[in-house]
N, C-alpha and C positions, 0 to 999 in steps of 0.2 A: 504494500499500500504506499503510495507517495505521500510525502510530508511536505507541507507548504508553510511559508511565512507570509503573513498578511502584511503587505507593505502599505496599503492605503484603502480607505473606505470612503466612498463618496455618496452622500445622502442626497436625494432629490431636492431641489430648491423649488418650493411652492410659492415663493414671493410673500406678498402681503395677504394672500388669500388663505394661508395656512394649510395644514394637512387635510386632505379631504376625508370626511367621515365615512367609516366603514370600508374604506378601500385598502387593499393590501399594499403596503409600500415595500419596494425593493430597492436595496442599496447596491451600488457598483463596487464589487470587491476585487482589489488587485492582489494577486497571489504570485509568489515567486517560489518555484520548486526548489527544494532544499539542496539537492545534489546538482542538478543541471543548471540552475538559476534561471530557467525559462519562465517568462512572465505569462500568466493566464488571468483573464478577467472573467468574472462570473457575476450574475445578479442573484442576490440572496435576500430573503425576507428580513426587513428590518427587526421585527419582533423576535425572529429565530436568533439573530445575532445577539441581541440583548439577553434572551433567555439563556443562551449558551455561554455568555460572558466572553464573546469573541469581539476583539478590538484590534486596532492597528498594533503590530508587534506579536500577535498571537501566533503559535504554531498549530496548524490545524491539518486534518485529513478530510477527504471527501467520503462520507458514508455511503452505504449501499443504496440509500434514496437519493443520492447526488447532492446532499446538503453537507455543509461544513459542521465539523465536530472538532473540539479541542483535542490535540494529539494525546495529552496526558489523561483524558477521559476514556481513552480506548482500552 
């Protein structure tokens, strides 16, 4: 299983209108593969990132559902 370093997370900018109610928000997550240093960009649910305590600098893996999981939680 490949391990990645979260280098950057970009949240969508909704301007003065704020976040839309009831809509799933996806953040743009920049990953760097630990060995090859290849960069990958994925979109991940904002709530999932918060629930799993994933932030810039986290070491993660992609689980069987295609979602990020902290490497130490494996």
